[in-house]
N, C-alpha and C positions, 0 to 999 in steps of 0.2 A: 460433266462439269469442266469448265475451262479455267485457265488462269491468265491474268493480264501479263503480257510479256513486252519487253522493249530491247531492241538491239542497241548496245552502247559499247564504247571502247572499255577495255578492262580497267583502265585508270579511273574512269567515271564511276564504274560499279563499286570499286573498293573505296572510293572517296565518299560514297553516299553516307549521309549521317545516320547513325544507328538509331532505331526507334526508341523513343522514350519509354522507360518502364512504367507501366501503370498497374495499380492493384486491381484485382478482379472486383467487379461490382454486381450486386444482386440485380437481376433483370426485373423490370417493372412488370406488373400484371398484364399490361397491354402487349408487351413483346412476348411474354409467355403464351398468351392466348393466340397471338399471331403465328408463332411457330407451330402451335398445336393445330391450328386450322390448316396451315400450309401442309402439314404432315398427313392430315386426314385423308387426302386424295390417294396417296400411295398406300396407306394402311388399309383403306377400303378395298383397293385393288387386290391386295394379298389376303383379304379376309382375316385381318389380324385379330388375335385374341390373346389373353394372358391369364395366368393364375398367380397366386401368391401364397406364401406360408411364413409363419413366425413373425409376421409384421406386428402382431400385438405385443411382441417383446422388444420392438425396435425403439419405442418411445416416440417423442415428437420431433426429434432431430435437433440440429442438423446432422446429416450423415455423410460418410464417405461412401460413394456408390461406385462399385466396379461393374464392368460390362465387357463381355467378349466382343471381338471386333471382326465382323465378316463383310460388311458392305455399308454404303451410305445410309441405308434404311435403319441402321442401329440408332442414329440420332433421332429419327422420327419415332421410333419405338419408345425411346426414353421420354420424349415429349408427351406421349399418350399416357404412359404408365405413371409418371411422376406428377403430372398436373393435378392440382394447381400449386403444389409445393415449389418454392423457388430453388434453383440450383445453378451453379456455374459449371463450365465444361473446360477441362484441360484439352487444348487444341494445338495441333501442329502449326508452327508459324506460317508455313506457306498457305494455310487456309485463310490468312489475314490479307493476303496480297490483293490490293484493289478494292477491299471492302472492310477495312479495319473498323470503321465506325459502326457499321451494322453488326459485325461479329461481336463487338464489345457490348452492344445494346442487348443482344440475345443471351449474354452471359458467358461468352467464350473468353478465355485468356490464354496467351501463347506460350509454347515451349518448343524446344528443338528435340526431335526424335534422336534417341541414342547418343545424347550429349549430356554429360554430368551437369546438373543444374540445381545448385543450392537455392537459387531464387524461387524455383518451383515449389519447394517445400514451404518456404516462407509465404508464398502466395496462397497455397492451400490452407495453411494455418490461419492466415488473415481472413479468408473467406468464411471459414468455420467459426472463428472466434469473434471477429469484428463485424462481419456482414451477417452473421448468424444464418448462413445459407449453406445448403449441401453442396458437395463437390462430386461431379461425375467424371470418371476417368477410365481410360482403356489401358490397363497395365501392360497388355501385349504390345502396345504402341503401333504396330503395323497390322494391316489386314492379313488374315491367314492365306497362304498360298495353296496348300493341299487340303484345306478343310479341317486340319487339326490345330491344336493350340500351338502358339509360338512361345519361345522362352520368356519367362518373367524375370524382371530384375531381382537380384538376390536381396535377402533381408528386408523384404517389404514389411515383415513383422515388426521391425524396429520403428518404421513409420507409423504403423497402426498404434503402437504403444504411446508414441509421442503425441499423436493427434487425439487419442482418447475419446473417440466418438463411435457410435455403432456403425458397422459396415454392412451395407446392403449389396446384393448381387443380382444383376439382371442377366439371365442366360437366354439367348435366342435359339429358336429352332426353325430352320427353313430359310433364314436370311442368306446363308451361304449358297444354298441350292438355287435360290432365286436369282442371285447376281454374283457368281464366283468371279474373282478378280481376273482369272486367266481368260475368261470368255468375252473380253472386249466390250463390256457394258451392255451386253445383250441380255435383257431380262427374260426370265422364264416364268411360266404360269405355275407358281408354287405358293401354297399357303404358308404364312409366317406366324409364329406364336412366340411367347416368351414366358419366363417364370421369374417372379420377383420374390426374393427371400431375405430375411434378416440373417445374414451369414454369421455375424458375430455381434453380440451385445457388448456394452462397455465392460461389464463384469467378466465376460468370457475372455476378452482381450487382455485384461489385467491378470487373470489367473493362469493364462497359458504362456509358455516360453516363446521366444522369437522363433525357434526351430519348429515348434508346434503350429504356430500361426502360418509360417511359410508352407508347411506341409498341407494345411487346410486350403491355402490358396492354390497350391500346385494341384491338389486333387480336384478343386473346383474348376480350374482351367485345364481339365483333361477331357477332351471330347474328340470325336471323329465324325464329321458330317457325312462323309461318304458311307461309312459303316451304318450310321443311323438311317440314311436313305434306303440302303439295302434291307435292313432289318424291318423297317416300317413299310417297305414296298411303296415308297413315295415316287410317283412317276414324273420323270422329266423327259418328255418325248419331243422336245423341240428339235428340228432338223439341224440346228447349229450347235448342239450341246458339246461337241468336241472341238469346236473352233478355238484355236489358241492353246490347245492342251500341251503343245510342245513347250510352252513356257514353264510348265511343271516337269513334264517328262521329256527333258532335253537330251537324255542319253538312252540310246536304244538298248533295251534289256536283252536283245538277241545277239547283236553284233558288236555292242559296246561303243559304237560310234557316237560322238557328240555333235549336236548342231544340225543333224540331218532329219530329225523327226518333224512331222507336220500334222497338226490337228485340223481337220477340215470336215465340216458336216457332222457325221456321226463316227468318223474313223480317224485313227492315229496311224500314220504311215512313216516308216523309215525309208528315206530315199537312198540310203547307202546299201542296204541289203534287200529292200523291197518288202519286208515283213509288215503286215497290216493287222490292226486290231479294231474291232467294232466296239463302240461304247453303247451299252444297252440302256434302256429307259430307267434302270435302277442304279446307274453309275458304275457298272462293272465292265471290265474289258474282256474281250474274247478274241483270240487270234483267229484269223480267217483260215490259217493253215499252220499245223504244227502246235507246239506247246504254248500255252498262255503263261508266261513267266510270272506275271503279277496281275491277277484279275482285279485286285484292290489297289486303287491309285496311290493312297498314302504308303502302301508297302513298297511300291516302285520308287516313290520319293525318298523313303528311308534307305533303300538300297543305294540311291544316288548319294545320299549323305555318307554312307559307308565308303563309297568310292572316293569321295572328296577327302574323307579322313585318311584313307590309305595314301592318297597323293601327297597329303601334307606330311605324313609320316616318312614317306620315302623321298621327299624333296622334289617331286615332279609337278606339284601344283603351281600354276602360273596363269594369270589373266593379263593380257597385254593387248589393248585395243584402242583404236582411234575413237575419240568422242567429241560430240558437241557439248560445250560447257555453258551452264547458266549459273548465276550467282544470286543468292538472296542476301541483300544487305539491308533493305528496309522493306516496308509494306506497300510501296508505291507500285512496284512491278517486279517481275522476275527478269533479271538482266541477262540477256544472251550476249556473251562476250567473245565467242569465237570457238576455235577448235583446239584440241590438245590430245594428250595420250594418258590413259589410265593404266597403271601397273599395280597388280596385286600379287604378292608373294608371301612367304612365311615371315617376311620383315614388315608386312602391313601394306598400306596403300601409298602410292606415289603418283600424284597428278601434276603434269606439266603442260604448258601450252600458252596460248595468247602471245605468240612470237617471243617466247622466253621470259615473259613477265610473270607468269604464274608457276610456282614451284611449291607444292604442298605435300607434306608427308604425314601419315597417320599410323600410329603404333597399333599392333594387334590387340593391345590391352586398353585401347581407347574406349571400347564399348563391347558389351556382351552380344550385341546384335548389329544389324546393318539395315539402314533405310534403303530398301530396294522396292521397286514397284513396277507393275505392268501398265502400259498405256496411260502413264501418269498425266492427269489433266488433259488427256487426249493428245499429248505431245509425243509419247513413245515410252518404251521401257527405259527404266532409269535406275541409276545407282547414286546415292547421295552420301557424301562424306563431308567432314568439316568440324568446326569447333564453335565455341561461344561467339567468336568474332565474326565468323562467316561460314556459310554452307555452300557447297559446290554440288550442283546437280549435273550428273554426267549421263549423256545419252549415247550409248554405243552406236557407231556407224556400221559395225559389222554384226554378224549373227551371233551375238554373245548372250548366253543364258544368265540373266541377272539373278535367277534363283540359285545358280551354282555359287555366285559371289556371296550371296547371303549365307548359304550353307557353310562356305569356307570361312567366312568371318566368324560365325558362331563356333565352329569347331576349332579354329585357330585360337580364339579367345580362351576356350576351355583348356586347350593344350598349354598355352603360355601361362595361364593362371596356375595350373598344376606344377609346371616347371618352377615358377616363382616360389611357390609354397615349399617345394622340395629343397630349395637352397638354404 
């Protein structure tokens, strides 16, 4: 999928009129059916099936529906499982660029990823109470990088109590293996299934504490797609299965060098020390010579997180790279405004550029996560920062692992939050 872009001067992009806020609207049966038909082709290709449980306790709705986020097929899965019940979808604003009218007709309404948004809560309540329609959202906000759950916003339990509607959960199986984000949109021949359950009834929400509700959500969003692949012996034998693996495994586990690993074909190679790992058909790594430090990819990724945490603690963490900059000011286009420099340290982000006209800083406590993506809309690997007024999409010109920036932002937030509480 691509996005409409337009090259304009920085002044033109920032002067663009902010989109009018519109309330979510229940999609008509015509558009619900249209989406379901469009999704049927992909779902047929993956031999999609699903099961359900406790739905007899869910009532007639409307519901708040949570779903884990692995790939674009998630939306198609929801259209199959939930039809013909109406629902609206919390969608990232960049998904509206160039197609706002269509997106609203199929029930989408926009929000900014990892930006505090009181309006979003109001819109969700409006959809449930006024439109009498369910709301589908992906609380992880971003696709998983390593096949494991990404952090959830804290105190979601407070939201559940305020909304006072049953909570459903759709958990997918195989969606990540079919189209992992690192693999550059190359789809694999993998069956996809899902399970729909009534996670919490209205009575259960009211009788449980916020902490208990948060624990249930954390437990629900605990998964490891690579581990499940190995346990179920799900075969992924495509000859490109390791392409782009350096996007996750950017630091060599053997020599500790960053930015020199390359995933190509079925192998991951470090061009600094020469060590090579073969990725087998069950998603495991095997060194062609010597020790295999991390056969399990998420273990390697967790080790990289530990390394980032150590850099933050000893003050050596720093990202400083030249970037191409795009700005999202409205839904007409993504405005490409020129070049700049992105700096990330323990003080947060600092973006400068556009011949000195752009100077934006972002505190480590701005958000618990970071919107970073691979091959974003086929433009390139990307780091997005910004606030309610404007978002800045930064495309590193150098070989910069955006995964490391995401890990650093998550760990830095936790560290600063802890320091703030200790005062």
